[in-house]
ROLOLO-648102 format. One record per residue (C-alpha): x, z, y. Coordinates in Angstrom, 3 decimals. Example, Ala and Ser with C-alpha at 12.3 -4.5 7.8 and 13.67 -1.06 7.14 Angstrom:
<recs>
rec X->12.300 | Z->7.800 | Y->-4.500 $
rec X->13.670 | Z->7.140 | Y->-1.060 $
</recs>
This chain:
<recs>
rec X->-47.635 | Z->4.918 | Y->41.709 $
rec X->-50.734 | Z->2.756 | Y->41.397 $
rec X->-50.113 | Z->2.290 | Y->37.669 $
rec X->-49.795 | Z->6.056 | Y->37.100 $
rec X->-52.987 | Z->6.691 | Y->39.094 $
rec X->-54.896 | Z->4.016 | Y->37.181 $
rec X->-53.811 | Z->5.329 | Y->33.804 $
rec X->-54.395 | Z->9.029 | Y->34.458 $
rec X->-58.193 | Z->8.986 | Y->34.012 $
rec X->-57.826 | Z->6.948 | Y->30.815 $
rec X->-55.218 | Z->9.267 | Y->29.350 $
rec X->-57.234 | Z->12.372 | Y->30.219 $
rec X->-60.328 | Z->10.828 | Y->28.634 $
rec X->-58.436 | Z->9.882 | Y->25.472 $
rec X->-56.888 | Z->13.340 | Y->25.186 $
rec X->-60.327 | Z->14.939 | Y->25.584 $
rec X->-61.918 | Z->12.634 | Y->23.011 $
rec X->-59.081 | Z->13.252 | Y->20.555 $
rec X->-59.356 | Z->17.016 | Y->20.899 $
rec X->-63.118 | Z->16.694 | Y->20.379 $
rec X->-62.610 | Z->14.560 | Y->17.265 $
rec X->-60.131 | Z->17.090 | Y->15.860 $
rec X->-62.538 | Z->19.942 | Y->16.550 $
rec X->-65.473 | Z->18.132 | Y->14.949 $
rec X->-63.420 | Z->17.460 | Y->11.830 $
rec X->-62.461 | Z->21.143 | Y->11.737 $
rec X->-66.141 | Z->22.120 | Y->11.962 $
rec X->-66.908 | Z->19.720 | Y->9.105 $
rec X->-64.250 | Z->21.526 | Y->7.023 $
rec X->-65.584 | Z->24.953 | Y->7.992 $
rec X->-67.733 | Z->25.736 | Y->4.946 $
rec X->-64.996 | Z->24.852 | Y->2.473 $
rec X->-62.384 | Z->26.667 | Y->4.524 $
rec X->-64.479 | Z->29.843 | Y->4.608 $
rec X->-65.041 | Z->29.677 | Y->0.842 $
rec X->-61.504 | Z->28.596 | Y->-0.092 $
rec X->-62.670 | Z->25.172 | Y->-1.271 $
rec X->-64.788 | Z->26.432 | Y->-4.158 $
rec X->-66.575 | Z->23.950 | Y->-6.411 $
rec X->-69.158 | Z->22.417 | Y->-6.158 $
rec X->-69.155 | Z->23.201 | Y->-2.417 $
rec X->-66.298 | Z->20.759 | Y->-1.739 $
rec X->-68.515 | Z->17.895 | Y->-2.898 $
rec X->-71.889 | Z->19.092 | Y->-1.671 $
rec X->-70.579 | Z->19.734 | Y->1.830 $
rec X->-68.182 | Z->16.748 | Y->1.767 $
rec X->-65.296 | Z->18.921 | Y->2.923 $
rec X->-62.738 | Z->18.479 | Y->0.149 $
rec X->-59.076 | Z->18.416 | Y->1.147 $
rec X->-55.924 | Z->17.701 | Y->-0.857 $
rec X->-53.989 | Z->20.087 | Y->1.382 $
rec X->-55.087 | Z->23.437 | Y->-0.120 $
rec X->-55.628 | Z->21.903 | Y->-3.564 $
rec X->-52.050 | Z->20.678 | Y->-3.918 $
rec X->-50.638 | Z->23.810 | Y->-2.302 $
rec X->-51.313 | Z->25.685 | Y->-5.525 $
rec X->-51.413 | Z->22.925 | Y->-8.157 $
rec X->-47.977 | Z->21.598 | Y->-7.126 $
rec X->-46.556 | Z->25.129 | Y->-6.854 $
rec X->-45.840 | Z->24.776 | Y->-3.163 $
rec X->-47.129 | Z->28.329 | Y->-2.788 $
rec X->-44.095 | Z->29.357 | Y->-4.879 $
rec X->-41.800 | Z->27.290 | Y->-2.611 $
rec X->-40.965 | Z->24.926 | Y->-5.430 $
rec X->-39.239 | Z->21.768 | Y->-4.161 $
rec X->-41.786 | Z->18.941 | Y->-4.119 $
rec X->-39.942 | Z->16.822 | Y->-6.703 $
rec X->-38.535 | Z->19.542 | Y->-8.945 $
rec X->-41.513 | Z->20.128 | Y->-11.181 $
rec X->-41.484 | Z->17.000 | Y->-13.332 $
rec X->-45.143 | Z->16.563 | Y->-14.240 $
rec X->-46.144 | Z->18.842 | Y->-11.356 $
rec X->-44.123 | Z->16.938 | Y->-8.759 $
rec X->-46.069 | Z->15.719 | Y->-5.752 $
rec X->-47.401 | Z->12.184 | Y->-6.118 $
rec X->-46.229 | Z->11.016 | Y->-2.700 $
rec X->-43.151 | Z->9.333 | Y->-1.205 $
rec X->-40.177 | Z->11.370 | Y->-0.051 $
rec X->-40.984 | Z->12.354 | Y->3.531 $
rec X->-44.530 | Z->13.326 | Y->2.638 $
rec X->-43.129 | Z->15.633 | Y->0.000 $
rec X->-40.744 | Z->17.105 | Y->2.561 $
rec X->-43.646 | Z->17.842 | Y->4.936 $
rec X->-45.680 | Z->19.458 | Y->2.151 $
rec X->-42.747 | Z->21.595 | Y->1.057 $
rec X->-41.511 | Z->22.560 | Y->4.544 $
rec X->-44.905 | Z->23.665 | Y->5.868 $
rec X->-45.380 | Z->25.860 | Y->2.780 $
rec X->-42.486 | Z->28.022 | Y->3.992 $
rec X->-44.547 | Z->28.927 | Y->7.067 $
rec X->-47.273 | Z->30.513 | Y->4.928 $
rec X->-47.205 | Z->34.259 | Y->4.169 $
rec X->-48.182 | Z->35.371 | Y->0.690 $
rec X->-51.738 | Z->36.522 | Y->0.151 $
rec X->-55.147 | Z->35.573 | Y->-1.192 $
rec X->-55.872 | Z->33.494 | Y->1.903 $
rec X->-52.602 | Z->31.556 | Y->1.779 $
rec X->-54.348 | Z->28.206 | Y->0.955 $
rec X->-56.422 | Z->28.627 | Y->4.120 $
rec X->-53.334 | Z->29.380 | Y->6.183 $
rec X->-51.516 | Z->26.406 | Y->4.697 $
rec X->-54.490 | Z->24.213 | Y->5.586 $
rec X->-54.602 | Z->25.539 | Y->9.167 $
rec X->-50.894 | Z->24.947 | Y->9.726 $
rec X->-51.045 | Z->21.412 | Y->8.402 $
rec X->-54.169 | Z->20.355 | Y->10.280 $
rec X->-52.570 | Z->21.615 | Y->13.507 $
rec X->-49.793 | Z->19.069 | Y->13.001 $
rec X->-52.312 | Z->16.418 | Y->11.931 $
rec X->-54.276 | Z->16.937 | Y->15.152 $
rec X->-51.081 | Z->16.509 | Y->17.178 $
rec X->-50.226 | Z->13.354 | Y->15.244 $
rec X->-53.722 | Z->11.989 | Y->15.884 $
rec X->-53.196 | Z->12.543 | Y->19.588 $
rec X->-49.838 | Z->10.763 | Y->19.419 $
rec X->-51.454 | Z->7.898 | Y->17.503 $
rec X->-54.247 | Z->7.520 | Y->20.062 $
rec X->-51.734 | Z->7.444 | Y->22.911 $
rec X->-49.685 | Z->4.777 | Y->21.129 $
rec X->-52.854 | Z->2.722 | Y->20.606 $
rec X->-53.561 | Z->3.133 | Y->24.318 $
rec X->-50.197 | Z->1.549 | Y->25.090 $
rec X->-50.966 | Z->-1.386 | Y->22.815 $
rec X->-54.695 | Z->-1.933 | Y->23.446 $
rec X->-55.866 | Z->0.363 | Y->26.304 $
rec X->-59.299 | Z->-1.274 | Y->26.655 $
rec X->-60.354 | Z->-0.279 | Y->23.120 $
rec X->-58.294 | Z->2.885 | Y->22.515 $
rec X->-61.361 | Z->5.095 | Y->22.909 $
rec X->-62.681 | Z->3.732 | Y->19.610 $
rec X->-60.068 | Z->5.621 | Y->17.588 $
rec X->-61.237 | Z->9.190 | Y->18.387 $
rec X->-64.864 | Z->8.027 | Y->18.445 $
rec X->-64.666 | Z->6.620 | Y->14.924 $
rec X->-67.073 | Z->8.648 | Y->12.739 $
rec X->-65.221 | Z->7.639 | Y->9.582 $
rec X->-61.934 | Z->8.882 | Y->11.026 $
rec X->-63.477 | Z->12.196 | Y->12.046 $
rec X->-65.018 | Z->12.631 | Y->8.591 $
rec X->-61.720 | Z->12.017 | Y->6.742 $
rec X->-59.140 | Z->13.399 | Y->9.165 $
rec X->-58.110 | Z->16.500 | Y->7.196 $
rec X->-58.369 | Z->15.187 | Y->3.643 $
rec X->-54.650 | Z->14.425 | Y->3.376 $
rec X->-51.374 | Z->14.194 | Y->5.288 $
rec X->-51.734 | Z->10.468 | Y->6.093 $
rec X->-51.303 | Z->10.873 | Y->9.866 $
rec X->-47.586 | Z->11.531 | Y->9.346 $
rec X->-47.179 | Z->7.946 | Y->8.180 $
rec X->-49.775 | Z->6.443 | Y->10.517 $
rec X->-48.149 | Z->7.636 | Y->13.740 $
rec X->-44.758 | Z->6.190 | Y->12.820 $
rec X->-46.384 | Z->2.934 | Y->11.657 $
rec X->-48.081 | Z->2.517 | Y->15.030 $
rec X->-44.807 | Z->3.303 | Y->16.762 $
rec X->-43.135 | Z->0.551 | Y->14.719 $
rec X->-45.801 | Z->-1.945 | Y->15.803 $
rec X->-45.477 | Z->-0.860 | Y->19.436 $
rec X->-41.682 | Z->-1.309 | Y->19.427 $
rec X->-41.880 | Z->-4.623 | Y->17.578 $
rec X->-44.288 | Z->-6.229 | Y->20.038 $
rec X->-41.985 | Z->-5.144 | Y->22.864 $
rec X->-39.035 | Z->-6.832 | Y->21.152 $
rec X->-37.295 | Z->-3.524 | Y->20.371 $
rec X->-36.707 | Z->-4.630 | Y->16.816 $
rec X->-34.128 | Z->-2.046 | Y->15.756 $
rec X->-36.333 | Z->0.867 | Y->16.864 $
rec X->-39.289 | Z->-0.791 | Y->15.157 $
rec X->-37.370 | Z->-1.196 | Y->11.891 $
rec X->-36.316 | Z->2.463 | Y->11.907 $
rec X->-39.893 | Z->3.608 | Y->12.598 $
rec X->-41.272 | Z->1.334 | Y->9.883 $
rec X->-38.732 | Z->2.631 | Y->7.348 $
rec X->-39.741 | Z->6.214 | Y->8.165 $
rec X->-43.410 | Z->5.302 | Y->7.753 $
rec X->-42.789 | Z->3.584 | Y->4.404 $
rec X->-40.822 | Z->6.613 | Y->3.221 $
rec X->-43.843 | Z->8.733 | Y->4.130 $
rec X->-46.765 | Z->6.848 | Y->2.602 $
rec X->-45.563 | Z->3.350 | Y->1.535 $
rec X->-48.638 | Z->1.412 | Y->2.769 $
rec X->-46.722 | Z->0.059 | Y->5.803 $
rec X->-44.403 | Z->-1.891 | Y->3.499 $
rec X->-47.077 | Z->-4.577 | Y->3.849 $
rec X->-46.157 | Z->-5.044 | Y->7.513 $
rec X->-42.703 | Z->-6.378 | Y->6.661 $
rec X->-44.195 | Z->-9.759 | Y->5.740 $
rec X->-45.958 | Z->-10.522 | Y->9.057 $
rec X->-43.052 | Z->-9.032 | Y->11.037 $
rec X->-40.563 | Z->-11.368 | Y->9.367 $
rec X->-42.908 | Z->-14.323 | Y->9.759 $
rec X->-43.322 | Z->-13.691 | Y->13.482 $
rec X->-39.552 | Z->-13.536 | Y->13.946 $
rec X->-39.105 | Z->-16.665 | Y->11.850 $
rec X->-41.725 | Z->-18.555 | Y->13.850 $
rec X->-39.891 | Z->-17.521 | Y->17.028 $
rec X->-36.765 | Z->-18.980 | Y->15.426 $
rec X->-35.104 | Z->-15.563 | Y->15.580 $
rec X->-33.703 | Z->-15.734 | Y->12.068 $
rec X->-30.806 | Z->-13.371 | Y->12.760 $
rec X->-33.214 | Z->-10.755 | Y->14.106 $
rec X->-35.375 | Z->-11.188 | Y->11.007 $
rec X->-32.436 | Z->-10.544 | Y->8.682 $
rec X->-31.349 | Z->-7.574 | Y->10.796 $
rec X->-34.891 | Z->-6.183 | Y->10.837 $
rec X->-35.174 | Z->-6.355 | Y->7.065 $
rec X->-31.699 | Z->-4.881 | Y->6.610 $
rec X->-32.356 | Z->-1.899 | Y->8.894 $
rec X->-35.738 | Z->-1.201 | Y->7.299 $
rec X->-34.348 | Z->-1.255 | Y->3.758 $
rec X->-31.190 | Z->0.621 | Y->4.764 $
rec X->-33.007 | Z->3.498 | Y->6.482 $
rec X->-35.500 | Z->3.719 | Y->3.610 $
rec X->-32.639 | Z->3.998 | Y->1.131 $
rec X->-30.874 | Z->6.567 | Y->3.292 $
rec X->-33.995 | Z->8.729 | Y->3.253 $
rec X->-34.706 | Z->8.325 | Y->-0.455 $
rec X->-31.279 | Z->8.356 | Y->-2.110 $
rec X->-30.693 | Z->12.133 | Y->-1.830 $
rec X->-33.955 | Z->12.755 | Y->-3.702 $
rec X->-33.320 | Z->9.939 | Y->-6.181 $
rec X->-29.898 | Z->11.393 | Y->-7.038 $
rec X->-30.992 | Z->15.040 | Y->-7.273 $
rec X->-34.529 | Z->14.884 | Y->-8.711 $
rec X->-35.045 | Z->11.318 | Y->-9.981 $
rec X->-37.936 | Z->12.098 | Y->-12.311 $
rec X->-39.953 | Z->13.776 | Y->-9.566 $
rec X->-39.142 | Z->11.016 | Y->-7.091 $
rec X->-40.349 | Z->8.367 | Y->-9.548 $
rec X->-43.719 | Z->10.127 | Y->-10.058 $
rec X->-45.364 | Z->8.335 | Y->-7.127 $
rec X->-44.167 | Z->4.879 | Y->-8.125 $
rec X->-44.948 | Z->5.361 | Y->-11.807 $
rec X->-48.471 | Z->6.523 | Y->-10.970 $
rec X->-49.202 | Z->3.459 | Y->-8.856 $
rec X->-47.760 | Z->1.049 | Y->-11.399 $
rec X->-49.657 | Z->2.462 | Y->-14.368 $
rec X->-52.913 | Z->3.756 | Y->-12.887 $
rec X->-56.226 | Z->2.167 | Y->-13.790 $
rec X->-59.049 | Z->1.540 | Y->-11.342 $
rec X->-60.089 | Z->4.701 | Y->-9.541 $
rec X->-62.404 | Z->6.018 | Y->-6.841 $
rec X->-63.311 | Z->3.599 | Y->-4.095 $
rec X->-62.044 | Z->0.424 | Y->-5.727 $
rec X->-64.339 | Z->-2.521 | Y->-6.378 $
rec X->-62.986 | Z->-2.577 | Y->-9.926 $
rec X->-64.188 | Z->0.971 | Y->-10.569 $
rec X->-67.553 | Z->0.006 | Y->-9.088 $
rec X->-67.768 | Z->-2.984 | Y->-11.435 $
rec X->-66.982 | Z->-0.735 | Y->-14.408 $
rec X->-69.797 | Z->1.640 | Y->-13.409 $
rec X->-72.147 | Z->-1.346 | Y->-13.334 $
rec X->-71.053 | Z->-2.380 | Y->-16.830 $
rec X->-68.494 | Z->-5.053 | Y->-15.953 $
rec X->-65.184 | Z->-3.956 | Y->-17.431 $
rec X->-62.232 | Z->-5.892 | Y->-16.061 $
rec X->-59.311 | Z->-6.256 | Y->-18.465 $
rec X->-55.641 | Z->-6.753 | Y->-17.523 $
rec X->-56.273 | Z->-5.222 | Y->-14.116 $
rec X->-52.573 | Z->-4.806 | Y->-13.310 $
rec X->-51.986 | Z->-8.539 | Y->-13.715 $
rec X->-55.110 | Z->-9.362 | Y->-11.730 $
rec X->-53.940 | Z->-7.028 | Y->-8.949 $
rec X->-50.582 | Z->-8.798 | Y->-8.755 $
rec X->-52.256 | Z->-12.214 | Y->-8.633 $
rec X->-54.662 | Z->-11.068 | Y->-5.929 $
rec X->-51.798 | Z->-9.622 | Y->-3.920 $
rec X->-49.968 | Z->-12.950 | Y->-4.085 $
rec X->-53.168 | Z->-14.759 | Y->-3.115 $
rec X->-53.617 | Z->-12.486 | Y->-0.093 $
rec X->-50.010 | Z->-13.033 | Y->0.994 $
rec X->-50.486 | Z->-16.805 | Y->0.643 $
rec X->-53.728 | Z->-16.726 | Y->2.635 $
rec X->-52.030 | Z->-14.593 | Y->5.264 $
rec X->-49.189 | Z->-17.097 | Y->5.575 $
rec X->-51.666 | Z->-19.973 | Y->6.031 $
rec X->-53.590 | Z->-17.933 | Y->8.605 $
rec X->-50.419 | Z->-17.184 | Y->10.567 $
rec X->-49.529 | Z->-20.873 | Y->10.537 $
rec X->-53.007 | Z->-21.745 | Y->11.783 $
rec X->-52.890 | Z->-19.460 | Y->14.829 $
rec X->-52.449 | Z->-21.505 | Y->18.024 $
rec X->-49.863 | Z->-19.104 | Y->19.432 $
rec X->-47.317 | Z->-16.788 | Y->17.877 $
rec X->-49.297 | Z->-13.593 | Y->17.214 $
rec X->-48.247 | Z->-10.033 | Y->17.858 $
rec X->-47.808 | Z->-7.653 | Y->14.957 $
rec X->-50.689 | Z->-5.622 | Y->16.393 $
rec X->-53.054 | Z->-8.580 | Y->16.041 $
rec X->-52.435 | Z->-9.253 | Y->12.351 $
rec X->-51.577 | Z->-5.903 | Y->10.735 $
rec X->-55.172 | Z->-4.835 | Y->10.119 $
rec X->-56.136 | Z->-8.117 | Y->8.478 $
rec X->-53.367 | Z->-7.858 | Y->5.897 $
rec X->-53.620 | Z->-4.136 | Y->5.135 $
rec X->-57.422 | Z->-4.087 | Y->4.975 $
rec X->-57.440 | Z->-7.098 | Y->2.653 $
rec X->-55.004 | Z->-5.427 | Y->0.267 $
rec X->-56.864 | Z->-2.104 | Y->0.283 $
rec X->-60.208 | Z->-3.817 | Y->-0.389 $
rec X->-58.941 | Z->-5.301 | Y->-3.674 $
rec X->-56.621 | Z->-2.430 | Y->-4.631 $
rec X->-56.964 | Z->-0.224 | Y->-7.699 $
rec X->-57.803 | Z->2.812 | Y->-5.569 $
rec X->-59.403 | Z->3.069 | Y->-2.134 $
rec X->-59.616 | Z->6.754 | Y->-1.240 $
rec X->-61.894 | Z->7.923 | Y->1.608 $
rec X->-58.930 | Z->8.836 | Y->3.842 $
rec X->-57.494 | Z->5.317 | Y->3.706 $
rec X->-59.804 | Z->4.513 | Y->6.606 $
rec X->-57.436 | Z->6.593 | Y->8.749 $
rec X->-54.881 | Z->3.791 | Y->8.402 $
rec X->-57.353 | Z->1.053 | Y->9.165 $
rec X->-59.100 | Z->2.433 | Y->12.262 $
rec X->-56.124 | Z->2.286 | Y->14.669 $
rec X->-55.009 | Z->-1.028 | Y->13.184 $
rec X->-58.523 | Z->-2.413 | Y->13.696 $
rec X->-58.555 | Z->-1.278 | Y->17.316 $
rec X->-55.220 | Z->-2.885 | Y->18.193 $
rec X->-56.276 | Z->-6.066 | Y->16.362 $
rec X->-59.312 | Z->-6.584 | Y->18.589 $
rec X->-58.753 | Z->-8.824 | Y->21.604 $
rec X->-62.384 | Z->-9.696 | Y->22.280 $
rec X->-65.377 | Z->-7.471 | Y->23.016 $
rec X->-67.450 | Z->-9.693 | Y->20.758 $
rec X->-65.781 | Z->-7.940 | Y->17.801 $
rec X->-67.306 | Z->-4.571 | Y->18.750 $
rec X->-70.583 | Z->-5.021 | Y->16.800 $
rec X->-68.586 | Z->-5.902 | Y->13.665 $
rec X->-66.411 | Z->-2.819 | Y->14.202 $
rec X->-69.439 | Z->-0.527 | Y->14.265 $
rec X->-71.036 | Z->-2.255 | Y->11.264 $
rec X->-67.778 | Z->-1.582 | Y->9.397 $
rec X->-67.870 | Z->2.067 | Y->10.497 $
rec X->-71.443 | Z->2.425 | Y->9.227 $
rec X->-70.346 | Z->1.051 | Y->5.858 $
rec X->-67.478 | Z->3.545 | Y->5.743 $
rec X->-69.787 | Z->6.460 | Y->6.537 $
rec X->-72.263 | Z->5.387 | Y->3.862 $
rec X->-69.410 | Z->5.376 | Y->1.371 $
rec X->-68.100 | Z->8.741 | Y->2.607 $
rec X->-71.466 | Z->10.346 | Y->1.915 $
rec X->-71.903 | Z->8.464 | Y->-1.350 $
rec X->-68.648 | Z->9.516 | Y->-3.009 $
rec X->-69.168 | Z->13.226 | Y->-2.362 $
rec X->-72.785 | Z->13.124 | Y->-3.449 $
rec X->-71.749 | Z->11.277 | Y->-6.594 $
rec X->-69.067 | Z->13.887 | Y->-7.314 $
rec X->-71.569 | Z->16.670 | Y->-6.611 $
rec X->-73.789 | Z->15.379 | Y->-9.403 $
rec X->-71.031 | Z->16.087 | Y->-11.919 $
rec X->-69.727 | Z->19.363 | Y->-10.519 $
rec X->-72.679 | Z->21.706 | Y->-10.787 $
rec X->-74.578 | Z->20.622 | Y->-7.678 $
rec X->-77.933 | Z->20.437 | Y->-9.461 $
rec X->-79.976 | Z->19.756 | Y->-6.336 $
rec X->-77.588 | Z->17.135 | Y->-5.083 $
rec X->-76.080 | Z->14.001 | Y->-6.488 $
rec X->-75.980 | Z->10.238 | Y->-6.509 $
rec X->-76.167 | Z->8.242 | Y->-9.759 $
rec X->-73.266 | Z->6.046 | Y->-10.781 $
rec X->-75.152 | Z->2.883 | Y->-9.904 $
rec X->-75.848 | Z->4.079 | Y->-6.372 $
rec X->-72.220 | Z->5.030 | Y->-5.878 $
rec X->-71.077 | Z->1.628 | Y->-7.180 $
rec X->-73.364 | Z->-0.163 | Y->-4.713 $
rec X->-72.022 | Z->1.960 | Y->-1.847 $
rec X->-68.471 | Z->1.088 | Y->-2.911 $
rec X->-69.201 | Z->-2.645 | Y->-2.933 $
rec X->-71.026 | Z->-2.348 | Y->0.392 $
rec X->-67.971 | Z->-0.684 | Y->1.901 $
rec X->-65.708 | Z->-3.506 | Y->0.740 $
rec X->-68.234 | Z->-6.090 | Y->1.881 $
rec X->-68.536 | Z->-4.844 | Y->5.469 $
rec X->-64.756 | Z->-4.532 | Y->5.668 $
rec X->-64.424 | Z->-8.157 | Y->4.547 $
rec X->-67.025 | Z->-9.109 | Y->7.164 $
rec X->-65.036 | Z->-7.394 | Y->9.911 $
rec X->-61.859 | Z->-9.149 | Y->8.747 $
rec X->-63.703 | Z->-12.488 | Y->8.862 $
rec X->-64.897 | Z->-11.813 | Y->12.409 $
rec X->-61.366 | Z->-11.058 | Y->13.617 $
rec X->-59.977 | Z->-14.159 | Y->11.906 $
rec X->-62.744 | Z->-16.364 | Y->13.322 $
rec X->-62.175 | Z->-15.115 | Y->16.871 $
rec X->-58.430 | Z->-15.671 | Y->16.637 $
rec X->-58.841 | Z->-19.218 | Y->15.311 $
rec X->-61.699 | Z->-20.249 | Y->17.580 $
rec X->-59.478 | Z->-21.617 | Y->20.348 $
rec X->-57.349 | Z->-23.623 | Y->17.941 $
rec X->-57.009 | Z->-27.227 | Y->19.045 $
rec X->-56.584 | Z->-30.052 | Y->16.497 $
rec X->-52.909 | Z->-30.322 | Y->17.333 $
rec X->-52.207 | Z->-26.625 | Y->18.010 $
rec X->-50.927 | Z->-25.271 | Y->21.285 $
rec X->-47.279 | Z->-25.636 | Y->20.400 $
rec X->-47.701 | Z->-29.241 | Y->19.268 $
rec X->-47.828 | Z->-28.531 | Y->15.543 $
rec X->-50.363 | Z->-30.136 | Y->13.288 $
rec X->-52.536 | Z->-27.369 | Y->11.753 $
rec X->-51.341 | Z->-26.450 | Y->8.260 $
rec X->-54.781 | Z->-26.799 | Y->6.654 $
rec X->-55.068 | Z->-30.343 | Y->8.018 $
rec X->-51.598 | Z->-31.101 | Y->6.705 $
rec X->-52.398 | Z->-29.707 | Y->3.253 $
rec X->-55.923 | Z->-30.962 | Y->2.769 $
rec X->-56.436 | Z->-33.746 | Y->5.294 $
rec X->-53.493 | Z->-36.013 | Y->4.525 $
rec X->-55.566 | Z->-38.461 | Y->2.504 $
rec X->-57.225 | Z->-39.696 | Y->5.706 $
rec X->-53.982 | Z->-41.513 | Y->6.574 $
rec X->-54.302 | Z->-43.787 | Y->3.548 $
rec X->-56.710 | Z->-46.729 | Y->2.998 $
</recs>
């Protein structure tokens, strides 16, 4: 009874803050919603959303199956396409159908945000308030359908850290089949199980995750393979795009060649650094503590870093924090995200008929690099705090990996 009484004020506060965040994001979308997302208003008022845009451009308004259209197939994984297609059936025909489609989808997104906040509260109750208070999250909440994948990703982390590995694997597979970003979490999950010497659980976890993902995807692969492949083909072949440091470099006159190969090498470097970091931790970490570090690192060097990607990082950042000393770095990161959020729309406004608005390419490039820089700073703060208590021998008696790799020469004359 005491536990329920202690949690009730927190839960009520979080619910209130989440409803407020959802309402503020709706108000931010108001001008575009009233004007059916006309250009250049979507850029000038920073209220663009993929939801109404893809409703018509992907023929969802005609109830076309998400992966049937070939070149007009949706550029998302299977479950995201199912959500886009299914919610279109709830929309009556009419001139205002894009607005209705938007309203229906953001209702579900608001519910998923609430679910995500409550899951975060179970993992890290002392910092859960930061999720609905995040200005970057509020600004980007209704740009896309990302919350469908975020909620299940957080559920996977919650189950994993409570040793419910089968439920975690199922949730992670569902999340990967929705947005694919959470595939990155397989690596730290397997490492944690391996470090616990739970090899059988690691194999089982990987098998369930892959098996459920295949079960979800195979019907679409077999019936509409070309449409299903659209998402994967796009990500394999795309060049640098909005938000990426590579696009920023190109705007500043530094054109990077062979970007696909560089991306692969950087990804391998990040995985290697992550493995060393996990070895260096004095205790076996939780998945909640390390997920943000890996995903944020990958997004910072990726070929595209859309404004709504911050929706994935905010809850992961909150559950990664174990020390109040990380709060200033969190808010510095949020300021960087908000600067970028304003910069990208003002930059787009300059090329879409917003004659009294706009940000030159150089200014947008600087904002992009600033965003990546403050994110890297926040990652560094979290890593430093987690390693600060490391003893020379490590708490479990192991010699630190970095000392083993780079300090061995001290044993020789």
